[in-house]
BALOBA-1460 file (C-alpha; in Angstrom, 3 decimals):
// residues 139
<rec num="1" residu="m" x="162.780" y="114.795" z="154.524"/>
<rec num="2" residu="a" x="162.274" y="116.058" z="157.960"/>
<rec num="3" residu="f" x="165.899" y="116.866" z="158.251"/>
<rec num="4" residu="l" x="165.834" y="119.074" z="155.141"/>
<rec num="5" residu="f" x="162.713" y="120.834" z="156.335"/>
<rec num="6" residu="s" x="164.221" y="121.806" z="159.560"/>
<rec num="7" residu="k" x="167.386" y="123.050" z="157.894"/>
<rec num="8" residu="s" x="165.523" y="125.455" z="155.510"/>
<rec num="9" residu="r" x="163.259" y="126.570" z="158.281"/>
<rec num="10" residu="s" x="166.298" y="127.666" z="160.406"/>
<rec num="11" residu="r" x="167.629" y="129.719" z="157.535"/>
<rec num="12" residu="s" x="164.453" y="131.732" z="157.286"/>
<rec num="13" residu="r" x="164.648" y="132.591" z="160.951"/>
<rec num="14" residu="s" x="168.222" y="133.959" z="160.861"/>
<rec num="15" residu="l" x="168.361" y="137.566" z="162.059"/>
<rec num="16" residu="m" x="169.781" y="140.411" z="160.141"/>
<rec num="17" residu="s" x="172.640" y="141.911" z="162.253"/>
<rec num="18" residu="e" x="173.303" y="145.092" z="160.257"/>
<rec num="19" residu="i" x="171.693" y="148.430" z="161.300"/>
<rec num="20" residu="n" x="170.404" y="150.551" z="158.527"/>
<rec num="21" residu="v" x="171.508" y="154.131" z="159.289"/>
<rec num="22" residu="t" x="170.209" y="155.631" z="156.056"/>
<rec num="23" residu="p" x="166.944" y="156.927" z="157.432"/>
<rec num="24" residu="f" x="168.607" y="158.372" z="160.546"/>
<rec num="25" residu="v" x="171.053" y="160.264" z="158.370"/>
<rec num="26" residu="d" x="168.324" y="161.470" z="156.087"/>
<rec num="27" residu="v" x="166.408" y="162.866" z="159.072"/>
<rec num="28" residu="m" x="169.459" y="164.498" z="160.527"/>
<rec num="29" residu="l" x="170.336" y="166.242" z="157.194"/>
<rec num="30" residu="v" x="166.693" y="167.516" z="156.940"/>
<rec num="31" residu="l" x="166.978" y="168.911" z="160.480"/>
<rec num="32" residu="l" x="170.342" y="170.481" z="159.620"/>
<rec num="33" residu="i" x="168.905" y="172.291" z="156.725"/>
<rec num="34" residu="v" x="165.733" y="173.412" z="158.719"/>
<rec num="35" residu="f" x="167.966" y="174.787" z="161.453"/>
<rec num="36" residu="m" x="170.380" y="176.537" z="159.005"/>
<rec num="37" residu="v" x="167.450" y="178.196" z="157.284"/>
<rec num="38" residu="s" x="165.555" y="179.241" z="160.446"/>
<rec num="39" residu="a" x="168.609" y="180.415" z="162.566"/>
<rec num="40" residu="p" x="168.907" y="183.864" z="160.842"/>
<rec num="41" residu="m" x="165.214" y="184.471" z="161.376"/>
<rec num="42" residu="l" x="165.520" y="183.929" z="165.178"/>
<rec num="43" residu="t" x="167.198" y="187.352" z="165.632"/>
<rec num="44" residu="v" x="164.370" y="189.685" z="166.367"/>
<rec num="45" residu="g" x="164.438" y="193.356" z="167.089"/>
<rec num="46" residu="v" x="164.513" y="196.836" z="165.647"/>
<rec num="47" residu="p" x="167.138" y="197.392" z="162.981"/>
<rec num="48" residu="v" x="169.900" y="199.397" z="164.554"/>
<rec num="49" residu="n" x="173.293" y="200.109" z="163.201"/>
<rec num="50" residu="l" x="175.438" y="199.391" z="166.275"/>
<rec num="51" residu="p" x="178.901" y="200.808" z="166.713"/>
<rec num="52" residu="n" x="181.888" y="198.471" z="166.886"/>
<rec num="53" residu="s" x="183.900" y="197.606" z="170.048"/>
<rec num="54" residu="d" x="186.778" y="195.422" z="171.185"/>
<rec num="55" residu="a" x="185.173" y="194.740" z="174.553"/>
<rec num="56" residu="d" x="184.329" y="191.198" z="175.623"/>
<rec num="57" residu="s" x="180.601" y="190.140" z="175.746"/>
<rec num="58" residu="l" x="178.810" y="190.013" z="179.037"/>
<rec num="59" residu="p" x="177.630" y="186.562" z="180.343"/>
<rec num="60" residu="d" x="173.979" y="185.812" z="179.896"/>
<rec num="61" residu="d" x="172.113" y="184.399" z="182.928"/>
<rec num="62" residu="n" x="168.613" y="185.161" z="181.992"/>
<rec num="63" residu="e" x="166.760" y="186.655" z="179.019"/>
<rec num="64" residu="p" x="167.713" y="190.413" z="179.178"/>
<rec num="65" residu="l" x="165.279" y="193.210" z="178.440"/>
<rec num="66" residu="t" x="166.439" y="195.032" z="175.361"/>
<rec num="67" residu="l" x="165.890" y="198.797" z="174.782"/>
<rec num="68" residu="s" x="166.549" y="200.028" z="171.278"/>
<rec num="69" residu="i" x="166.973" y="203.570" z="169.971"/>
<rec num="70" residu="n" x="166.920" y="203.743" z="166.165"/>
<rec num="71" residu="s" x="168.408" y="206.482" z="164.020"/>
<rec num="72" residu="k" x="165.385" y="208.618" z="164.319"/>
<rec num="73" residu="g" x="165.544" y="208.626" z="168.131"/>
<rec num="74" residu="e" x="162.570" y="206.431" z="168.565"/>
<rec num="75" residu="i" x="162.603" y="204.116" z="171.557"/>
<rec num="76" residu="f" x="161.564" y="200.402" z="171.514"/>
<rec num="77" residu="i" x="161.192" y="197.861" z="174.199"/>
<rec num="78" residu="q" x="161.972" y="194.610" z="172.472"/>
<rec num="79" residu="d" x="159.868" y="195.269" z="169.356"/>
<rec num="80" residu="t" x="157.291" y="197.658" z="170.828"/>
<rec num="81" residu="k" x="157.618" y="201.301" z="170.120"/>
<rec num="82" residu="i" x="157.053" y="203.527" z="173.214"/>
<rec num="83" residu="g" x="157.320" y="207.255" z="173.985"/>
<rec num="84" residu="f" x="159.944" y="208.754" z="176.146"/>
<rec num="85" residu="n" x="157.468" y="209.466" z="178.991"/>
<rec num="86" residu="e" x="156.126" y="205.982" z="178.930"/>
<rec num="87" residu="l" x="159.631" y="204.387" z="179.272"/>
<rec num="88" residu="i" x="159.913" y="203.829" z="182.965"/>
<rec num="89" residu="p" x="156.245" y="202.622" z="183.652"/>
<rec num="90" residu="k" x="156.470" y="200.218" z="180.740"/>
<rec num="91" residu="i" x="159.897" y="198.854" z="181.787"/>
<rec num="92" residu="l" x="158.675" y="198.427" z="185.399"/>
<rec num="93" residu="a" x="155.581" y="196.610" z="184.093"/>
<rec num="94" residu="v" x="157.672" y="194.257" z="181.838"/>
<rec num="95" residu="s" x="160.189" y="193.642" z="184.500"/>
<rec num="96" residu="k" x="157.451" y="193.016" z="187.240"/>
<rec num="97" residu="n" x="158.802" y="196.018" z="189.300"/>
<rec num="98" residu="r" x="162.216" y="194.382" z="189.727"/>
<rec num="99" residu="t" x="164.992" y="197.069" z="189.377"/>
<rec num="100" residu="d" x="167.637" y="194.331" z="189.402"/>
<rec num="101" residu="t" x="166.566" y="193.295" z="185.834"/>
<rec num="102" residu="r" x="169.407" y="193.433" z="183.193"/>
<rec num="103" residu="i" x="168.592" y="196.044" z="180.591"/>
<rec num="104" residu="y" x="170.641" y="196.205" z="177.369"/>
<rec num="105" residu="v" x="170.511" y="199.494" z="175.479"/>
<rec num="106" residu="r" x="171.132" y="199.358" z="171.715"/>
<rec num="107" residu="g" x="171.619" y="202.767" z="170.309"/>
<rec num="108" residu="d" x="172.233" y="203.360" z="166.603"/>
<rec num="109" residu="k" x="175.723" y="204.842" z="166.018"/>
<rec num="110" residu="n" x="174.278" y="207.723" z="163.974"/>
<rec num="111" residu="i" x="172.141" y="209.029" z="166.962"/>
<rec num="112" residu="n" x="173.203" y="211.839" z="169.294"/>
<rec num="113" residu="y" x="175.130" y="210.429" z="172.178"/>
<rec num="114" residu="g" x="173.215" y="212.781" z="174.520"/>
<rec num="115" residu="r" x="169.859" y="211.033" z="173.638"/>
<rec num="116" residu="v" x="171.314" y="207.734" z="174.638"/>
<rec num="117" residu="m" x="172.679" y="209.118" z="177.852"/>
<rec num="118" residu="e" x="169.353" y="210.852" z="178.548"/>
<rec num="119" residu="i" x="167.616" y="207.461" z="178.348"/>
<rec num="120" residu="m" x="170.311" y="205.710" z="180.401"/>
<rec num="121" residu="g" x="170.162" y="208.382" z="183.036"/>
<rec num="122" residu="k" x="166.428" y="208.048" z="183.287"/>
<rec num="123" residu="l" x="166.760" y="204.283" z="183.773"/>
<rec num="124" residu="s" x="169.406" y="204.629" z="186.502"/>
<rec num="125" residu="g" x="167.533" y="207.330" z="188.139"/>
<rec num="126" residu="s" x="164.524" y="204.947" z="188.436"/>
<rec num="127" residu="g" x="166.667" y="202.369" z="190.256"/>
<rec num="128" residu="f" x="167.787" y="200.171" z="187.498"/>
<rec num="129" residu="s" x="171.475" y="199.281" z="188.226"/>
<rec num="130" residu="k" x="172.121" y="196.616" z="185.546"/>
<rec num="131" residu="v" x="172.042" y="198.794" z="182.469"/>
<rec num="132" residu="a" x="174.587" y="198.043" z="179.644"/>
<rec num="133" residu="l" x="175.271" y="199.405" z="176.185"/>
<rec num="134" residu="l" x="175.491" y="197.044" z="173.302"/>
<rec num="135" residu="s" x="177.878" y="197.180" z="170.368"/>
<rec num="136" residu="e" x="178.952" y="194.943" z="167.519"/>
<rec num="137" residu="t" x="182.344" y="193.275" z="167.875"/>
<rec num="138" residu="k" x="185.020" y="194.032" z="165.371"/>
<rec num="139" residu="r" x="185.646" y="191.160" z="162.985"/>
């Protein structure tokens, strides 16, 4: 009898050597769906109809400062609307008085080119040397 008891006891202690990956796959699919839904919402900014260009994109070292000009000629720093006379003091405050901050200018393609150049001239006249125009790439 003792022999049978020890044999049945060893069977109950055998380890399962299979890994159940179903919970892992379920979690990964849920994360995939969450990221797919939330990714389009991560693009923030003022709606601007950018012109198309064949130029290569610039490398991104740090988070750039984005200056947007909509079709009405209104100026925005990131998402905050500002006046033309407030432009340089606000940009200096946001960039912590660093004139080597990269500034991207997004101008609507329906706006007067002179308005965009007026704003870029004011930026470069204030000592900002890394000012670039943004455009959409042709597809």
